[in-house]
N, C-alpha and C positions, 0 to 999 in steps of 0.2 A: 364430503370428501371428494366424491366423484366430480362434482361441479368445479371444485378448486383445482383438481388435477388437470381436467380438460381445459380449464382457462389458463393454466400455467404452461402447458406444453403446446407450442405452435404446430408441432408435427401431427397432432390429433385433430387439428381444426380443418379437416376435409368435410365433404358434404355429409357422409354418415355420422361423423363426429359431432357436427353442428346439430343435426337432427336429434341425436341422442342427448345432447346438452339441453335442447329446448324441452324434450320430454322430461328430463331430470328436473329442470327448473319448475315445470308445470306440476309434477308430482310433489315437489317440496312445498310450493306455495299452497296447493290444494290441501295437503295433510296438515300444514301448520295452521291455516285458517279454520279447518274443521275442528282441530283440537282447541283452537282459541275460543270457539263458541261454547264455552262452559256454562254450567247452569246459572251461575251468578250474573251472567251477561244477557240472559234471555229477555226479550222485549225491549232492549235498548237499541240505540242507533248503531252502536258497535256491533251488536249481534246481527242487525239487518245488513250491515256492510260485510261482515265475515261470511254471512250466508250467500250473498251474491258473489263475492270473490271465490269462495269455495266451489260454488256451482260452476263459475266460469273456468277455473283451472282444472277442475275435474274433467270437464268436457275437453279442455285443451289437451290434457294428457292422453285421452283416447284419440283425438284428432292427430296428434303427433305420432301415436302408435300406428295409426293408419297411414301416415306419411312414411314411416319406416317400411311398412308392407309395400306401399307403392313404389318406393325408391329401389328396393331390392328386386322387385318384379321388373322394373324398367331396366335395371342393370343387367339382368340375365337375358332379357328379351331383345336387348339392343343388338343389332347386327352390324350397323355401320359405326360412324364416328359418334362417341358418346356426347350428350348435350353438355353445354358449359356448366360448370359447377355453380357459378354465381347466378346465372339465370334460372337454373333448376331450383336452387335453394330460395331464390326470391319468390318463385311460384309456390313452393312448399310453404313458405312463411305466410303468404297470404291466405292459403288454404287453412293452415293450422291456427291462424289467429282469427280470421274473419268468421270461420265456421262456428266456433263456440260463441263468438261475440253476437252473431245474428240470433242464435237461440236465446241467449241471456237477454238481449234487447227485446225480443218478442215477448218473453215472459214478463219483463219489467213494464212494458207498455200495457199488457193485459192487467197486471196488478194496479197500474196507475188509473186506467180508465174504467176497469170493472173489478174492483177489489173484492166483491162478494161472489164473483164467478167461480165455479168449480175449477176453471182453468187458470185461476189466479194462484201464483205460487205461495203467497202469504209468507214472504221471507221474514224470518226472525220472530214469528208469533205462532206458537210459543217457543219453538226450537229454532236454533240458528241454522236453518236448512230449509228445503222446500216442504211445506207442511200440508199440502192438499194432495190426495192420491192421484187425481186425474192430471194435475200439474206436474207431479213427479213422473208420472208415466210419459206424458207428452214432451216435457222439456229435458228429461234426463234418461229414463229407462229405454225408450224407443230409439233415440239417437245412438246410445251406447250399444244397444243390441245390433243395430244396422252396421255400426262400425266394426264390431267384433265379427260379424258374419262376413263383412267385406275383407277383413284381415284373413279370416280362414280361407276364403276363396282365393285370395291373391297368393298366400303362402302355398296352397295346394297347387295352383297353376305353376308357380315357380319351381316347386319340387318335381313336377312332371316334366318341365322343360329341362331341368338338370339331368333327369334320368334318360332323356331322349338324346342328349348330346353324346358325341363320341368321346373316347377315352382321352384323347389329346386335349380337347377343350376342357374336359373335367379337371385334368391336371393343371391347366393354366388358370382355372377359376377355383382352385382349392381354398384360397383365402376367402373368397366371396361365399363359398359354400359353408365355411365355418361361421361367417357372419350370419348367414341365413339360419343356421342351426340355433345360434344364440338369440336371434329375433323371434324364432318360433317358441323357444322356451319362455322369452319375455311375454310374448302374447298369450301363452298358456297361463302364466302367473296372473296377468291382468284379467283374462277371461275367467279363470277359475275363481278369482276373488269376487267378481260380481255375479257369478252364478250363485254363490252362497248368499250374496246380498239380495239378489232378486228372490231367491227361495225364501229367505227369511222375511222379506217384506210382504210377500203374497200369501205365504202359509201361516204366518204368525208363530212359527216354531222358534222358541228362544235360543235353543242350543246352536242353531245355524248362524247366529250373529257372532259367535266366538271364532269360527274359522275365517269368517269375513273380516273381522277385526285384525286377526293374526296376519293373513295374507296381505291385507291392505297396508299394515305397518311394515311388512317385509319387502314391499315393492322397491323402495329405495336401496335397501341392503342387497337385493338381488341384482340390481343394475350395477352397484359398486363391485360386487364379487365377480360378476360375469364380464364386465367391460373394463374395469380398472385394475383388479388384481390379476394382471397378466404379466408374463415375463418381459414382453416388449415394452410395456408401459413402465415397468420397474427399471428397465435399462435406460429409458429416456429420462426418467426422474434422476437416476444416478448421474447421467451426463449433465443434466441441468444443474444439479447441486455442486458437483465437483468441477465442472467446466471442461471436462475431457471425456472422450468417448470411452465407454466401458463394454468389455466383451467383444465378441466377434461380430462384425456386421452381417446382417441377414442377406443371404444370397438370393437374388431374384433372377429372372430369365436373362436380363441384360448383363448382370454381373457374371453369370455362368457362361454366356457367350463370349464375353471379354476374356474370362479365364481360359476358355478353350482356345481362343485365337492366340493368346499369349503363350500358352503351352506349346502349341503347334509351331509357332514361330521360333521359340527357343529350341525345340527339338531339331528343326530344320537347320538352324545355325550350328548347333552342336555337332550334327552329322557332317555338315560341311567341313568344320574344323578337324574332326577326327579323320575324314577321308583325305584332307590335305596333309595332315601329319603322316598318315600311312604311306602316301605316295612319296613323300620326301625320304622316309626311312628306306623304302624300297630302292629309290635311286642311289642312295648312299651305299647300300649293301650290294648293288649290282653295278660294277664299273663298266660293263659292256653295253651301257645305254648312253645314248647321246643326249645332248641337252634337250633335244626336241622329244625325247622319249622313244625314239625308233632304234631298234637294235642295230649294231654294226657287226659286220662279219669280219672277224679277225683274220687278217691275211698273214698266213705263215709262209715266210719265204723259204724256198727249198735250198738246201745247202749246195754250193757250187760243185759242179761235177768236175772231178780231176781227170784230165785226159792222160792216160798212160800210153806213152809211145812204145809201141812194140817193135823191137829190133828184129827185123826179119833176117834170117840167114841168107847170105848171098848164095844164090844158086851157082854151082860150078858149071862152067860151059863144057860141053862135051868135047872131049878130046878126040 
C-alpha cells in the first residue's frame, strides 16, 4: 500500500519520499524472498536464489535506512544553498545499491572459489539463508551493526544541532523536525528488531526469536502507518481521485507573507476610501468652505448710516 500510494502521488516524489520508497521496496523484497524459502524448497536452485536475493535486499534496507539518516543530517547541517535533489539522490542511489551489492558479491566469490571455507556463506544448504556462523557474522551481522551505530550517531548529532538553533530557525524547520522524529522511530524499530535477532542467534535462547519475527513482520506496517496514514497524504489522495482540491491548503511561510501583504494593502485602500468619504461629508455640511478647502471670512456689510439733518434754530441778532 505504501509503495502504491507513493507511486501514484507526484507530490510525494521529493528526495525524502524517494529514499523512503527505496527503503520500502527493499523491505518488501527481503521479507518476500525470506518467506519464500520454505522447507520444501531447501537445497534447490530456487532456495539458493532466494537466499542470495534475501541477503542482498536485507542489506539494502539497512543501507537505505542509513541514507535516511545521512539525508536528514545534511538537511539540518546545511547553511547555504541546499544541494540539487537529482544529484543528491543519484549519489544516495549509488551508495544504497552498490554497498550491499559489493558485500553479496564478495560472499559469492568466496563460496565459488572456497566452498568449504568457514567464510563461505553456503547459500541454500540446508536453509535458504546464510548457513555458516562466520560468514553470517562477516557478511551480515557486522555490516548491519556498523550501519545501526552510524544511524544512532547521525540522529544524535542532528538532534543536538536542532537543540542549539534559535527559536526562529526551529519554527521554520518544524516540518523537518517532525520528519526526524519519524525517522528516529523507524530506526528504533529496525534496530530493536535485529537486537533480538542477534541475541537469539548468539545466545541460542528460543523465545527471543518470537519478538524478532514479530518486529520484522511489522516493519512494513510501521512505515505505512507513520508515513502514509497522514492527513496530508489523505488529502492528496482525495484530490487525485476526485480531480479537485479538497480541504483548505496548507499555509506555509510564503503564503502567510502573501496574506499579510494582501491584508495590509486592503486595509490601506479601505482607510483611504473612508477618509475621502468623510471629507466630502464635511464639505457638504459646512458651506463656509471654499472649493480648495480654505475657510472664507464672511463679510457682513454694515447697514447704511442715515444722516439726520438737524435744523439749527436761527440765532436772533442782537437788537
